[in-house]
C-alpha positions in Angstrom: 56.4 60.6 21.7 58.7 57.6 21.5 58.4 55.1 18.6 60.6 52.1 18.1 60.4 50.2 14.9 62.3 47.0 13.8 65.0 47.6 16.4 67.9 45.0 16.4 70.7 45.4 18.9 74.0 43.7 19.1 76.8 43.1 21.7 79.9 42.7 19.5 78.7 40.1 16.9 75.9 38.7 19.1 72.4 39.8 18.5 70.5 40.3 21.7 67.3 42.2 20.7 65.3 41.1 17.6 63.0 43.3 15.5 61.6 45.2 18.5 58.6 47.6 17.8 56.7 49.5 20.5 55.7 53.1 21.3 55.0 55.4 24.3 52.5 58.2 23.8 52.8 61.6 25.5 51.5 61.4 29.1 51.4 57.6 29.1 52.8 55.3 31.7 54.1 52.2 29.8 55.9 49.2 31.3 58.1 46.6 29.7 58.2 43.4 31.8 60.2 40.2 31.5 62.8 38.1 33.2 66.5 38.9 33.8 68.4 38.6 30.5 65.3 39.4 28.4 66.9 42.4 26.8 65.2 45.2 28.7 68.3 47.0 29.8 69.9 46.6 26.4 66.9 48.2 24.8 66.8 51.3 27.0 70.6 51.7 26.8 70.1 51.8 23.0 67.3 54.4 23.3 69.4 56.8 25.4 72.6 56.4 23.3 74.7 54.2 25.5 74.7 51.3 23.0 74.9 52.4 19.4 75.5 48.9 17.8 71.9 48.7 16.5 69.8 48.9 13.4 66.2 49.9 12.9 64.3 53.1 13.9 64.0 55.1 17.1 61.9 58.3 16.8 61.5 60.9 19.6 58.8 63.4 18.7 59.1 62.3 15.1 62.9 62.9 15.0 65.3 60.0 14.4 67.6 59.7 17.4 69.3 56.3 16.8 73.0 56.8 17.2 72.8 60.1 19.0 75.1 60.6 22.0 73.7 60.3 25.5 74.4 64.1 26.1 72.4 65.0 23.0 69.5 62.9 24.1 69.7 64.3 27.6 69.4 67.8 26.1 66.4 66.6 24.0 64.6 65.6 27.2 65.3 61.9 27.8 66.3 60.9 31.3 67.3 57.4 32.5 67.3 56.1 36.0 69.7 53.2 35.7 69.3 49.9 37.5 72.5 50.4 39.5 71.4 54.0 40.4 75.0 55.4 39.9 74.8 58.1 42.5 77.9 59.7 43.9 78.2 58.2 47.4 80.8 60.6 48.8 78.8 63.7 47.8 75.8 65.1 49.8 72.3 64.4 48.6 71.7 68.0 47.5 74.9 68.0 45.3 73.8 64.7 43.7 70.5 66.3 42.9 72.0 69.5 41.5 74.2 67.6 39.2 71.1 66.4 37.4 69.9 69.9 36.9 73.0 71.7 35.4 71.0 72.8 32.4 67.8 73.6 34.4 67.1 77.4 34.7 64.7 76.8 37.7 66.4 74.4 40.0 64.5 75.5 43.0 61.1 74.6 41.4 62.4 71.2 40.5 63.9 70.6 44.0 60.6 71.6 45.6 58.7 69.0 43.5 61.3 66.3 44.4 61.2 67.1 48.1 57.3 66.8 47.9 57.6 63.4 46.3 60.4 62.2 48.6 60.4 64.2 51.9 63.2 62.0 53.3 65.6 63.6 50.7 64.9 67.0 52.2 65.6 65.6 55.6 68.9 64.1 54.4 70.0 66.8 51.9 73.4 67.4 53.6 74.0 63.7 54.3 76.4 61.8 52.1 74.5 59.7 49.5 76.5 56.6 50.4 75.0 56.5 53.9 71.4 56.4 52.6 69.4 53.2 52.7 68.8 51.4 49.4 65.4 52.8 49.1 66.5 56.3 49.8 69.3 55.9 47.2 66.7 54.9 44.6 64.6 58.0 45.5 67.8 60.1 45.0 68.4 58.5 41.6 64.9 59.3 40.5 65.1 62.8 41.9 68.4 63.5 40.1 66.7 62.4 36.8 63.8 64.7 37.6 66.1 67.7 38.1 66.5 67.9 34.3 62.7 68.3 33.9 62.6 65.4 31.4 60.0 65.0 28.7 60.4 61.2 28.9 61.5 59.4 32.1 62.9 55.9 31.7 63.4 53.7 34.8 65.3 50.4 34.8 64.2 48.1 37.5 63.6 50.7 40.2 62.3 48.2 42.8 65.4 46.0 42.6 66.7 45.3 46.2 63.9 47.2 47.9 61.6 46.1 50.6 57.9 45.9 49.8 57.4 49.1 51.9 60.0 51.1 50.0 58.8 49.6 46.7 55.4 50.9 47.5 56.7 54.4 48.3 58.6 54.5 45.0 55.7 53.4 42.9 53.3 55.8 44.6 55.7 58.6 43.7 55.8 57.4 40.1 52.0 57.3 40.0 51.9 60.9 41.2 54.3 61.9 38.4 51.9 60.2 36.0 49.0 62.2 37.4 51.0 65.4 36.8 51.4 64.4 33.1 54.9 62.9 33.1 55.6 60.4 30.3 57.2 57.2 31.8 58.7 54.1 30.4 59.2 51.6 33.3 61.2 48.4 33.0 60.3 46.0 35.8 60.4 42.4 37.1 57.8 43.4 39.8 55.0 42.6 37.3 52.1 43.1 39.6 53.1 46.6 40.7 54.2 47.6 37.2 50.9 46.5 35.5 48.8 48.0 38.3 50.5 51.4 37.8 50.8 51.7 34.0 48.4 52.2 31.2 49.9 49.6 28.8 52.5 46.9 28.9 54.9 44.9 26.7 56.3 41.5 27.6 59.9 40.9 26.5 61.5 37.5 26.4 64.7 36.4 24.8 65.0 39.8 23.1 61.6 39.7 21.5 58.2 41.2 22.4 55.9 38.2 22.9 52.8 39.9 24.2 51.4 43.4 24.6 48.2 45.1 25.6 46.4 47.2 28.2 47.8 46.6 31.7 44.5 45.4 33.2 44.2 42.8 30.4 47.8 41.6 30.9 47.3 41.4 34.7 44.4 39.0 34.2 45.9 37.0 31.4 46.4 33.4 32.5 49.8 33.2 30.7 51.1 36.3 32.6 49.7 35.0 35.8 51.3 31.6 35.4 54.7 32.9 34.2 55.1 36.0 36.5 52.6 36.0 39.3 52.8 32.4 40.5 49.1 31.6 39.9 
């Protein structure tokens, strides 16, 4: 579904991503792990059209999308849950959700699925989004992305700032989406949870992929355990 080949990304004249190649098949859950500053956010911003200072190839269902606008890519079925969530704090939960589904002809069906995944959003639907807890705001950001019925859901560090309890709730919801056939690209620093949930993983360091493989293999790799799991 998504195929990246030889991607180089720049901020002004500074290159920050180098010759990146990876893919996400339809129905897969794939994670990209790595430390802060590794280039994960820059990579997904380039995929969804927020950063166009790049060379290489990005294909979505065989179609070149490098340089397309975010709106064009949204209409093609790509949805990003950004690290900073970017909800509208002064608006009720329900209005935040509906903003994500402006082009969705069956908003009720999408809302029903979101409320099954995150029942607390149903309880808080008339509450201003800014009064939600951090975990609830993350659920709202994911729900808003799901309102567009995306073909590819990309999440940038969804566990950032969350307690272990809320992190578990978010990851269980993502696992459920995977069981329902959703294609997911997950960027995470929570290596253990990300690899436990996903089918495959890539390790990004200093703008380069340094390791890749099946998640179970990476989880038991001594290099990953030493660098990211504290073994």
